[in-house]
N, C-alpha and C positions, 0 to 999 in steps of 0.2 A: 171374557172372550165371547165374541159373537158366534152364532151357530148357523150351520147350513144343514138342512134335512133332505135326505134322499128317500123318496117313497117309491119302492119297486118290489113287486112280488117275486121276481126271478132273481135268485140269490147270485147267480153268476154275473148278471148285469150290475146289480147293486154293489157287488164286491169290486168290480172293475171301476165303477164310478167313484166309489169311496177311495180307492187307491189313487186314482188320477187327481181327484179334487183335494185330497189330503196333501199331495205334493204341490199342487198349484196354489192352494189357498192356505198358506201356512199361518195366517193370522186368524183363521176360523177353525172352530171345532166341527167336524163332519159327523153327523149321525145318520142312522138308517132306520126306516120303518118298513115293515113287510107288507102293509096294506094301508088303505085310507083311514080305516077306523083307528088303528094304532097311531097313525100320524096325527089325527084329530085330537086324541087323548093327550099326546105330547104337547100339542099346540095350546091346549087348555092350561097346561102347567107352566109353559115358558114361551119366550118369543124367539123367532128365527129370522135371520137377515134374509134368507132365501129358502124356498122349498122347491125342489126339483121332483116332479111327480109324474109317474106313468098314468095313463088314462084307464086302461083296462086292468082292473084289480078286483079281487074278491072282497066281500063285506061292505066296502065303500069305494066306489069308483073315484078316479082322479077328478072327474067332472064334478061330482057331488062334494068331494073334499074341497075343491076350489071354491064352490059356492058357499059352503058352510063355514070354511075358514075365513073368508072375506067378510062374512056376517059377524063372526066372532072377533076378528082382528083385521079391520079394513086396510091397515097399513102393510099387511103381509105381501111379499113379492113372490110370484110363481113363475117357473118355467116348466111347461108341460111337454111330455114326450109320449110317443105312441107308435106301435108297430102297425096300426091300422089307419095310417095318415091319409087324409083326403082334405080337399079345400074346405068342405063344410065343417069338419071337425076342428080344423085350425081356426077358422073364423069364429066358431062358437066359443072356443077356449079364450080367444082374445077378447071377444065381446063380454064374456063372463068375468074378465078382469086379469087374465094372465098377461105377463110381460112378454113372453115369447113362446113359440111352439116349435119343437124339433121332432122330426120323424125318425123312426128306426129303419134300418140300422143307423146307429148314432155316429155322426161325423164328430170325432172328438175335438178337433180344432173349432168346429162350429159351436159345439157345446161350451167349450172354455170361453170363447169370445162372448157368447150370450150371457154366461154366468157372470163374467167380469163386468160387462156392461150393465147388467141388472144390479149388481152390488154397487157399482160406481154411481148409478142413478139414485139408488136408495140412499146412499151416503150423502149425496148432494141435496136430496130432498130433506133428509134429517137435519143437515147443517142449515139449510134455508129456513126450516121450521123453527130451529133453535134460535137463529138470528132474528126471525120475525117475532118470536115470543119475547126475547130479550129486548128488542126494540120497542115492543108494545109495553113491556114493564117499565122501560126507561121513560117512555112518553108519559105513562101514568104518573111516575114519580115527578117528572118535570112539571106536568100539569097540576099536580097536587101542590108542589112547591110554590107555584104562582097563582094559586086559587085566591079569589077575592071573597072574604067572609063578611057577612052582614046582610041585614034587610032594611037598612035605613033608607029614607027618601034620597039622601045625597048619593049613596052607593048605587041605588036603582037608576038614578039619572045617568051616572057614569056608564053603567052596563048597557043602558039604552043607546047611549052615544057610541059605545064600542060596536054594538051590533050594526049600527048604521054606517059607521066609518070603515070597519074592517074590510068589507068586500071591495072597497075602492083602493086606488093607489095614492090617495091624497096624503100629503105630509101632515103629521100631527105634532103639535107642541103640547107637552104635558107639563103643567105647572102645579106647584104646591110645596109645602114645607118638607124638610128632610124627614125621612122615616114614615111618610104618609102612605107610601105604596105606589109611587109613580112607575116603578119598574114593573109592577104587576099589571098595570094598565097597558104598558108597552107590549108585554108578552101576550096578553089577552088579544090585543089587536092583531099581532102576528099570527097567533094560533087560529084565529077565526078568519084569516085572509086567504086569498088564493095562493099566497106565497108560503103557506105553512109547511110545505114540503121542502122549501129551501132553508138556508141557514138564517139564524137570528144572531147577529154579531153585536156584542155590547162593547161600548167604549166609554170609560169613565174619564171625561175630559179634565176633571179636577185632579185626577191622580197621576196624570202624565205631564212631565216637565214641558214647558212651552217650547223648548228647543227640539223636543222629540215628537211633538204631536203630529207634525206633518208626515214624518216617517211612519208613525203608527197608523195614520189614516190612509196615506197614499202609497206607502212602501218606499223602498230606496234601492239603488243599485250599488254594487260592490265598489268601495273606494270613494263614495260620494261625500263622506265625512269621516272623521276619526272614529274608529270603532265599527265602521260598516264593512265587515270582513266578508260578507256575501250578500247576494241579492235578497230582498225581503218583500214579501207580498203584503200590501196594505189592507186595512180592515174593509175599505170600500170594495176592493176586488174580492176579498174573502166572502163578502155578503152578496155577491152577484147572484141574482135570481131570488134573493130573499130580502131580509130587512136589516138595516143597521140602526142601532139604538144609540144615539149620542146623549149620554147622561151628563148632567151638569154642564150643558153647553154654554151657560153664562160665564163659565170660567175659561173659555177658550180664548187664545190670543187673537188680536185683530188680524195678524198675518194669516193665521190658520183659518180664521173666519172667511177671509177673501178667497182662499183656496177651496173651502167647502162651498161657498157661493158659486164659484165657477163650476165645480163638480155637479151641483144641482142644476145649473143652467144648461150645461152641455152634455151631461151624463157621461163624462169622461174624466179620467184622473191621470196625472203624470207623476211617476215615482220621483222622489228626490234624487237629483243628479242625472236625470234622464230626459231626453227630448221626446221620448215615445209617449203616445197617448193611448190609454186603455179604456175601451168602452165598457161601461158598467150599467147593469139594470138593477137598481136598488131602490127600495122604498126607505125613506128616512123618517124616523121617529126621534124626536128630541125631547129632553126634559130639563127642567131647571127649577131651583128653589128661589131664584132671584126674580125681581121685577124688571123684565127686559126693557120695558118702556123707560124706566128710570135709568137703566144702564145706557140706553141710547142717548138720553139727554146729557149724560155725563161723558159721552164719547167713548164708552167702553164696549159697546156692541153695535154692529152695523144694522142700520134700519132696513136696508134691502134684504139682508139675510133673515131678519126677523119676519118680514112679510113672506119670504119664501118658505120658511118653516111652519108658520102658523096658519096654514090653510084651514086646519081645524085645531081649535084649542080646547083642551080638556083640563079642568081644574080639579085636583084631588084635595079634598078638604082635610084639615087637621083632625086628629082623633077627637079633640075636644068639641068639634062641630058635629060629631056623630057618635056620641057616647052610648046611644041605644044599641050600638053594635058590640059593645064591650063584652057582654055575657057570652055571645056566640064566639067572639075571638078568644076568650079565655078557654072555652070548651075545646075549640080547635087546636090552640097551642098546647093545651094539656095532653090531648090525644097524640098530636104529632111528635111532641117531645118524648112521650112514653114509647111511641113506635121506634124512634131513633135509639132510645136507650134499652129497648127490649123489655120494658116494664109495663105494668097496668097503669092506665091513666088515673091520676088523682082527681077527686071531686072538690070543687070549691063551693062552700055553703053560701046561702043567700046573703048573709051579712058580709062575708068576705068580698063577694061580687059588688055589693053596694058600696063598700069602702073603696074598692078600686075605681068604681064609676065616679066617686066624688073627687078623685085626684085630678089635677091638671097635668095632661100628658104632653109636655113640651117636646119630648122625643118621639111622640106619636106611636104608631103601631110597633115600631122596632123596640122602643122602650118598654111597651107593654109586654112583648114577648120575653124580653130579658127578665122582667119582674116575675112573670108567670114561671119561668124556669127556676128562678131563685126560690120561689115559694114551694115549688114541687120538691126541690132538693132539701130545703131546710124546714118546711112546714109539716104539719100533721096531715092525716088523711081521714076525714076531709080537711081541706085548708080552711082555717077560720079567720075571723076578723082580728083575733089576737095575733095570729101569724102575720097578718098584714101589718099590724102595728109594730110588731117586733122586727120584721125583716125588710120593710119598705120605708125608706126615708124620703119624704117629699117636702 
């Protein structure tokens, strides 16, 4: 239970205040200190949601208590009271950090209002600080999840391009094999852009049936097709003010491609079954493991959409093209997996790392992570080349 402290050397007044506040603040424990020194000693041991303090007191005045308490615990909230009230005293108390100042004789209604407002404000600040801390922690987790690991020339080139491209609103097409880390590039672009405070909405075009992709991207209205039991907001609208990441766009149907092209041209979308147009402000990043130029030749991908998407094109190489990054990736995965499982990270000895570098990684970084996790579970500590031979089939 949170506590409120009354600091008053006149017992008759402190008794009345204790009785009134005990009735009014049933969720708080009300304590009393007879002077500023006693109050300060209590504050050294515990926290108070609010301190209501007289100014004129023996041993340690309310003014000195306020100053010393805020040095000790800056988040402490004070309401000051005094029988020697004047404008200068009130201004000084407020400048020193008090929330409010009340003169004697005390208007009980005024006091209760001030106390409730002070506590409400403190609770709101605490909630805001908690949310800010949680949000900061979540951002760190998200940032770590999408961290690009390595110091190869190929990765350095990608990072240089991201730094140049991110501040603009240019559309980006990310190409490269499955598992190479295309989504990491997309998230890095968004995180370093002016849109980073907005949403980052991901759409896996390969995972959505062709008959549902339009509804997923642009939304639909109730009754527009069987199963449309209520209106649905599309991904483009959800990404308004931020970024939409169209992963595996090479798997999108030609019909949906035409709708995406129109959305890019006009910055407007129409939900399925509706004549209404919704204006959207969205940056588009797309990715594919396919050769879109070949797809265009075969009539599977619109050339005009390709040119709209590929203002900037970033190629993410296969892991086999940057094997010098494998030692750092192993170390990173070992630590991140240990963090997830609440264990200490396992070490991979030099010969184990060399053995892993000699493999061909057709599944790229995704495959490497899975192998590292397998070796952490089944192998020794440190993980040896014998563990690699026993548990990795290539």
